TORNU-250588 format. One record per residue (C-alpha): x, y, z. Coordinates in steps of 0.2 Angstrom, whole numbers, padded with zeros to 4 digits, always signed. Each point is the difference from the previous one (the first is absolute). Layout:
XYZ/...
//
This chain:
+0001+0000-0001/+0005+0019-0004/-0002+0015+0010/+0000+0013-0011/-0002+0020+0001/+0006+0017-0005/+0011+0006+0011/-0005+0005+0019/-0015-0010-0002/+0003-0010+0014/+0007-0019-0008/+0015-0003+0013/-0011+0005+0013/-0013-0012-0006/+0012-0015+0000/+0007+0005+0017/-0018-0001+0006/-0005-0016-0010/+0015-0008+0008/-0004+0005+0017/-0019-0005-0002/+0007-0018-0004/+0011+0001+0014/+0017-0001-0009/+0007+0016+0008/-0006+0005+0017/+0005+0019-0003/-0005+0010-0015/+0013+0008-0008/-0001+0019-0006/+0006+0007-0017/+0005+0016+0008/+0008-0008+0014/+0008-0009-0014/-0004-0019+0009/-0009-0007-0011/+0002-0018-0006/+0001+0000-0017/+0009+0017-0003/+0017-0008+0003/+0013+0013-0010/+0006+0012+0009/-0005+0012-0013/-0018-0005+0002/-0001+0003+0018/+0009+0017-0003/-0012+0005-0014/-0016-0010+0007/-0004-0006-0016/+0001-0019-0007/+0014-0001-0013/+0000-0018-0003/-0013-0012+0002/+0000-0013+0015/-0007-0015+0003/-0009-0005+0016/-0011-0014+0007/-0013-0004+0012/-0014-0013+0002/-0017+0006-0002/-0016-0012+0002/+0009-0015-0005/+0008+0004-0013/+0019+0009-0003/+0000+0019-0007/+0016+0003-0008/-0001+0019+0001/+0010+0011-0013/+0004+0020+0006/+0001+0009-0015/+0007+0019-0004/-0010+0013-0002/+0009+0012-0005/-0001+0002-0021/+0019+0001-0001/+0000-0020+0006/-0014-0006-0010/+0013-0012-0007/-0002-0010+0015/-0019+0000+0000/+0002-0007-0019/+0009-0015+0005/-0010-0005+0015/-0017+0002-0013/+0004-0018-0007/-0001-0011+0014/-0018+0009+0010/-0013-0009+0003/-0009+0012+0009/+0003+0019+0005/-0005+0013+0011/+0000+0017-0007/+0002+0014+0013/-0008+0018-0002/+0002+0014+0014/-0015+0008+0006/+0006+0017-0001/+0009+0000-0015/-0012-0011-0010/+0005-0007-0017/+0017+0004-0006/+0012-0001-0015/+0007-0016+0004/-0016-0008+0006/-0008+0002-0018/+0015-0007-0007/-0001-0015+0014/-0017-0003-0003/-0001-0001-0020/+0015-0012+0000/-0008-0011+0013/-0018+0000-0009/+0010-0002-0017/+0009-0016+0008/-0015-0005+0007/+0005-0002+0017/-0013-0001+0015/+0004+0016+0010/-0009+0006+0017/-0001+0019+0001/+0004+0006+0018/-0003+0020+0006/+0013+0003+0012/+0003+0015+0012/-0019+0000+0004/+0006+0008+0018/+0012+0012-0010/-0008+0020+0001/-0008+0003-0018/-0005-0015-0003/-0014-0003-0010/-0006-0017-0004/-0016+0005-0011/+0010+0010-0011/+0013-0012-0001/-0011-0013-0004/-0008+0012-0016/+0018+0002-0005/+0002-0019+0000/-0015-0004-0012/+0004+0014-0012/+0020-0001+0000/+0003-0018+0003/-0015-0010-0005/-0018+0000+0002/+0000-0019+0004/+0002+0002+0020/-0010-0008+0014/+0002+0012+0016/-0002-0014+0016/-0003+0014+0013/-0001+0018+0006/+0010+0010+0011/-0003+0007+0016/+0009+0016+0007/+0011+0004-0015/+0013+0009+0003/+0000-0003+0020/+0014-0011+0009/-0018-0012+0004/-0004+0000-0019/-0005-0019-0005/-0005-0011-0012/-0019-0006+0002/-0002-0014-0012/-0017-0004-0007/-0009-0013+0006/-0008-0017-0012/-0018+0004+0006/+0001+0019-0003/-0011+0003-0017/+0006+0014-0006/+0018-0005+0000/-0007-0018-0008/-0007+0011-0014/+0013+0011-0002/+0013-0016-0001/-0014-0009-0011/+0002+0016-0012/+0019+0000-0001/-0001-0018-0004/-0012+0001-0014/+0009+0013-0009/+0014-0012-0002/-0012-0018-0004/-0015+0000-0013/-0003-0017+0012/+0001+0009+0015/-0010+0015-0006/-0015-0013-0006/-0001-0006+0018/+0002+0017+0007/-0015+0005-0010/-0012-0013+0003/+0004+0001+0018/-0006+0018+0002/-0007+0009+0011/+0010-0013+0010/+0018-0002+0000/+0010-0013-0005/+0003-0013+0014/+0016+0006+0010/+0009-0018-0006/-0003+0002-0015/+0006+0017+0001/+0017-0006+0009/+0002-0014-0012/-0002+0012-0016/+0013+0012+0009/+0013-0014+0003/-0002-0005-0018/+0003+0019-0008/+0013+0005+0012/+0011-0015-0004/-0004+0002-0020/+0005+0019+0005/-0016+0007-0007/-0007+0010+0015/+0012+0005+0014/-0005+0001+0019/+0002+0017+0009/+0004-0001+0019/+0004+0016+0012/+0015+0000+0013/+0014+0007+0010/+0016-0007-0003/+0006+0009+0017/-0014-0003+0011/-0005-0018-0005/-0017+0007-0004/-0007-0013-0015/+0013-0011-0001/-0008-0016+0007/-0015+0004-0013/+0015+0000-0013/+0009-0014+0007/-0016-0011-0002/-0004+0006-0016/+0019-0004-0008/-0003-0019+0008/-0018-0002-0008/+0001+0010-0018/+0017+0000-0006/+0005-0017-0010/+0011-0013+0009/+0016-0004-0012/-0001-0015-0009/+0014-0011-0007/+0002-0019+0001/+0019-0006+0010/+0001-0014-0009/-0001+0008-0019/+0017+0005-0009/+0006+0016+0008/-0004+0016-0007/+0003+0016+0010/+0004+0018-0003/+0014+0012+0008/-0006+0017+0004/+0014+0008+0011/+0019-0005+0001/+0008+0007+0016/+0018-0003+0005/+0004-0009+0017/+0014+0003+0015/+0014-0009-0010/-0005+0009-0017/-0010-0014-0007/-0016+0000-0011/-0014-0004+0009/-0015-0002-0012/-0019+0004+0008/-0012-0012-0012/-0018-0005-0002/-0001-0016-0002/-0018-0007-0009/+0002-0017-0003/+0012-0013+0006/+0014+0001+0016/+0017+0006+0000/+0012-0010+0012/+0018+0003+0005/+0011-0006-0011/-0011-0001-0015/+0007+0005-0017/-0013+0014-0006/-0002+0005-0017/-0001+0019-0002/-0003+0011-0016/-0004+0017-0003/-0014+0002-0014/+0005-0008-0014/+0018-0004+0003/+0010-0013+0003/-0003-0010+0015/+0013-0002+0014/+0001-0010+0014/+0005+0001+0016/+0001-0009+0017/-0010+0005+0014/+0012+0004+0017/-0014+0004+0012/-0017+0005+0002/-0011+0010+0011/-0019+0002+0001/-0009+0014+0010/-0008-0003+0017/-0007+0010+0014/+0008+0017-0009/+0016-0007-0004/+0012-0011-0012/+0004-0016+0009/+0012-0014-0008/-0013-0016-0006/+0006-0015-0010/-0012+0003-0014/-0011+0016-0006/-0018-0007-0009/-0013+0005-0013/-0010+0016+0007/+0013+0008+0011/+0014+0011-0002/+0018-0005+0006/+0019+0006-0002/+0011-0010-0010/+0018-0001+0002/+0014-0005-0010/-0006+0006-0017/+0015+0012-0006/-0008+0007-0014/-0017+0001+0002/-0007+0015-0004/-0019+0009+0003/-0012-0006-0012/+0007-0018-0001/-0011-0014-0004/+0005-0014+0012/-0004-0017-0009/-0014+0000-0011/-0010+0016-0003/-0012+0004+0010/-0019+0008-0002/+0007+0019+0002/+0018+0009+0000/+0007+0016+0007/+0007+0002-0016/-0005+0020+0000/-0011+0011-0010/-0014+0003+0013/+0008+0017+0000/+0009+0012-0010/+0020-0002+0000/+0010+0015+0006/+0001+0016-0009/+0015+0010+0007/+0017-0004+0001/+0020+0005+0007/+0017-0003+0000/+0008-0007+0017/+0017+0004+0004/+0009-0006+0014/+0007+0016+0010/+0016-0011+0003/+0008-0005-0017/+0007-0016+0009/-0017-0007+0003/-0005-0001-0019/+0003-0018+0000/-0009-0002+0018/-0013+0011-0008/-0006-0010-0013/+0000-0016+0012/-0012+0008+0009/-0011+0006-0015/-0002-0017-0006/-0004-0008+0015/-0014+0017+0004/-0005-0004-0019/-0003-0019+0007/-0011+0003+0012/-0009+0013-0011/+0001-0003-0019/-0009+0016-0007/+0014+0013+0006/+0007-0004-0016/+0018-0002+0003/+0008+0005-0016/+0022+0002-0003/+0009+0013-0010/+0015-0009-0003/+0008+0015-0010/-0003+0013+0012/-0001-0014+0016/-0015+0007+0006/-0016-0010+0007/-0018+0007-0001/-0015-0006+0009/-0020+0002-0004/-0010+0008+0013/-0018+0002+0005/+0003+0015+0009/+0012+0010+0012/-0004-0009+0014/+0006-0016-0006/+0017+0008-0006/+0001+0009+0019/-0002-0020+0007/+0013-0005-0014/+0011+0011+0004/-0002-0002+0019/+0002-0021-0001/+0016+0003-0011/+0007+0010+0016/-0007-0008+0014/+0001-0018-0005/+0014-0001-0012/+0012+0014+0004/-0002+0009-0016/-0004+0018-0001/-0006+0004-0018/-0006+0015-0007/-0015+0000-0013/-0002+0011-0017/-0016+0011-0001/-0015-0012-0003/-0005+0001-0016/-0015-0009-0013/+0003-0017-0007/-0006+0004-0019/-0001-0015-0011/+0004-0002-0020/-0012-0007-0011/+0004-0006-0018/-0007+0009-0016/+0002-0013-0013/+0009-0016-0005/+0019+0001-0002/+0011-0013-0004/+0020-0004+0000/+0012-0014-0002/+0020-0002+0002/+0007-0016-0011/+0013-0009+0007/+0016+0004-0009/-0007+0015-0011/-0003+0020+0003/+0014+0000+0013/-0009-0011+0011/+0013-0004+0014/-0008-0014+0009/-0005-0019-0005/-0019+0003+0001/-0013+0003-0012/-0016+0012+0006/-0014+0006-0010/-0015+0009+0010/-0017+0006-0003/-0006+0014+0012/-0017+0003-0002/-0015+0010+0014/-0010-0011+0010/-0016-0002+0009/-0002+0013+0014/+0005-0008+0016/+0010-0015-0009/+0018+0005+0004/+0013-0009-0008/-0005-0014-0010/+0013-0010-0009/-0003-0013-0015/+0010-0011-0010/-0002+0004-0020/+0015-0013-0001/+0001-0021+0003/+0001-0003+0018/+0015-0012-0004/+0010+0012-0011/+0010+0005+0014/+0004-0009+0016/-0013+0006+0015/+0016+0007+0009/+0002+0013-0015/-0019+0002+0000/-0002+0003+0018/+0014+0014-0002/-0009+0009-0014/-0018+0001+0011/+0009+0004+0015/+0010+0014-0007/-0014+0008-0012/-0012+0000+0017/+0015+0009+0011/+0004+0011-0018/-0019+0007+0001/+0003+0006+0019/+0006+0017-0008/-0005+0005-0019/+0005+0014-0012/-0005+0014+0015/+0006-0012+0014/-0014-0005+0006/-0007-0017+0001/-0010-0006-0017/-0016-0007+0006/-0013-0009-0012/+0012-0007-0013/+0000-0017-0009/+0020-0003-0007/+0000-0016-0011/+0016-0007-0003/+0002-0003-0020/+0017-0006-0003/+0011-0009+0009/+0019-0011-0003/+0014-0003+0009/+0017-0010-0002/+0001-0017+0010/+0016+0002+0003/+0002+0019+0005/-0015+0007+0005/-0005+0004+0018/-0015+0006+0011/+0010+0014+0003/+0001+0003-0017/-0019+0002-0003/-0002+0010+0017/+0013+0013-0009/-0009+0001-0017/-0018+0000+0005/+0000+0017+0007/+0008+0006-0014/-0014-0006-0015/-0014+0003+0014/+0006+0017+0003/+0000+0003-0020/-0017-0007-0003/-0007+0010+0013/+0006+0015-0008/-0006-0003-0017/-0016-0003+0009/+0001+0016+0009/-0010+0001+0018/-0009+0012+0009/+0003+0005+0019/-0018-0001+0011/-0002+0009+0017/-0010-0009+0013/-0018+0007+0004/-0008+0000+0018/-0021+0002-0001/-0004+0011+0015/-0017+0004+0011/+0002+0015+0008/-0011+0007+0014/+0002+0020+0002/-0010+0014+0013/-0010+0011-0013/+0011+0016+0003/+0016-0010-0005/-0007-0004-0019/+0006+0016-0007/+0019-0005+0006/-0001-0017-0004/-0005+0000-0016/+0015+0010-0008/+0012-0010+0011/-0007-0015-0009/+0004+0008-0018/+0017+0003+0005/+0005-0017+0007/-0006-0006-0019/-0015-0009+0009/-0017-0003-0010/-0015+0003+0011/-0019-0003-0005/-0011+0014+0003/-0003+0002+0022/-0015-0009+0008/-0009+0009+0013/+0000-0009+0017/-0008+0003+0015/+0019+0003+0007/+0005+0010-0014/+0006-0005-0018/+0007-0017-0006/+0012+0000-0013/+0005-0017-0010/+0012-0002-0015/+0017-0005-0004/+0018+0007+0005/+0017-0002-0004/+0009-0012+0014/+0015+0012+0000/-0014+0013+0006/-0007-0008+0014/+0011+0002+0014/+0002+0020-0005/-0020-0001+0002/+0000-0010+0016/+0013+0014+0007/-0011+0015-0005/-0018-0008+0003/-0001+0003+0020/+0004+0019+0000/-0013+0005-0016/-0014-0010+0011/+0004+0003+0015/+0002-0017+0005/-0015-0005-0007/+0005-0007-0016/-0002-0019-0003/+0011-0007-0014/+0001-0018-0008/+0010-0006-0016/+0005-0015-0005/+0010-0006-0015/-0011-0001-0017/+0009+0000-0015/+0016+0004-0011/-0001+0015-0014/+0011+0005-0012/+0011+0015+0006/-0001+0016-0011/+0014+0009-0007/+0018-0004+0004/+0000-0016+0010/+0011+0001+0017/+0011-0013+0003/+0003-0009+0017/+0011+0008+0013/+0013-0010-0004/+0000-0005-0018/+0010-0014-0006/+0010+0006-0017/+0006-0020-0003/-0017-0003-0005/-0003+0014-0012/+0000-0007-0018/+0012+0012-0006/+0014-0004+0013/-0005-0019+0001/+0011-0007-0013/+0016+0009+0005/-0002-0004+0018/-0001-0020-0003/+0014+0001-0012/+0010+0010+0013/-0004-0014+0012/+0005-0014-0014/+0016+0010-0001/+0003-0002+0019/-0001-0017-0001/
//
């Protein structure tokens, strides 16, 4: 079960309360005091936010609940991304004071798209300003109308606030619940109409609520306070009764997914695995596979399972459980363990990072150590997109925001002893292919210094397809090692196109191949392929595209005259303002590069009353002169590439 929310809605406090309710901990930890059980990192305790997902376990009504506390800050959405593929159900936490926020909407859209059964908890009903009725209406308007409130709040906004569940025999509640359920199912609708003027029987309503909740068609709504404990007993009953049990057969072949990789005290990798089927025991050999890549085998040297709030050593982990596997030396986030499972953590649920920065050690002697440290961080978070510029000896990483950059810097300084400096954060653009282009180099002709023949055709691919590579020659025309060297080098080379940005949605076809059975090596193909590919790409041409965000902005009526000119200067394209009871609602698109500037100006222009949310929408062509990355690589420029490669050959 996942606990998800916008930052500061009370996720970690709810986790503490659930652990206390289950008897796992005697004292409830405090986020403000830095004493929570799931926020174990020093940075998490100092900042009061969750940075890495954490797993705890507790018993509830005869079943074991593996609870995953996820980050709420949008800079760490990648942690949430990896968790979604292993969940049986979720609790989405919404603050009764702040209401529906930007991250709340992003999370709910994703949960509904993946059809993950989700309960909603409106938290902080004891806080001043809590507005349970307004929040419930906002949930229906901004998240989904498929809601089933299961009680009311008494003394909202006071320390004595309490949640009063509806009784099964309450005819008004039965009628409202019947209407909610009937809107999702025609059979229930027919039964509801046949029963009028009486409501459906309570037993029928409960069965239908369970069925629709587990099919993610409707979302029960609870109210409570993680701090005072109000309503938490009702929520735990809802978790036990409404969320589905984990399936899986311990006797079937092993099938699992790695959703997190950590490092142990001795630097060893620790893989967090959700096991869908089978049983993994100590000393078992397991197969690991990343997507459609080659299978790798590894031996399990240790197993831990989560029980009573902690991970304990065990002989085996069975289907339906989350376990820590030790000994998998090259395990990566997103790996399939054994057979492919019903779900995956491969990603794609949220938009990729749209920011990047260059990381440099404060002490030049730390350059090699920095590389090692960043590789380890990339193992835990592949979306930081670690990239190396061998010529300039620079390393850049992808980011979701400035807080993530601060956390990376602090982690490198405190955990690895490497103080670093960052270049100013820039927006990540993409290059798309304009039209077909091809080139080839034949062994022994035209000054080709390599014992290899390579021909490539480059074309534009479908939107969102990434890089697609295919063969236009016979598979057996070259040894497999040479074929693999060409494909791997194509994918690596396309990370920086004609203008220095990654080339996306591209179809590459191998049109010519040849080798010498005596002289050729895979290195010949790795060195020749970039030259051929960049020549073909220059003939096809590319267009630089910038990321756009969809935005929603609520402003007071008096601030509209200042906001509209600012949006125009920031190249936003808003729809006509819509009058609302609080002022005006503005929606539209804005370049990702302008989001931070708007967020900085908004509080002053709206007196702190502006409500802003945005999320990645698409890429669009850049008008005017395409801007290069902060540090473009000249060796990938087709005008210089041949001279660069020949220089390398001469040195060899």
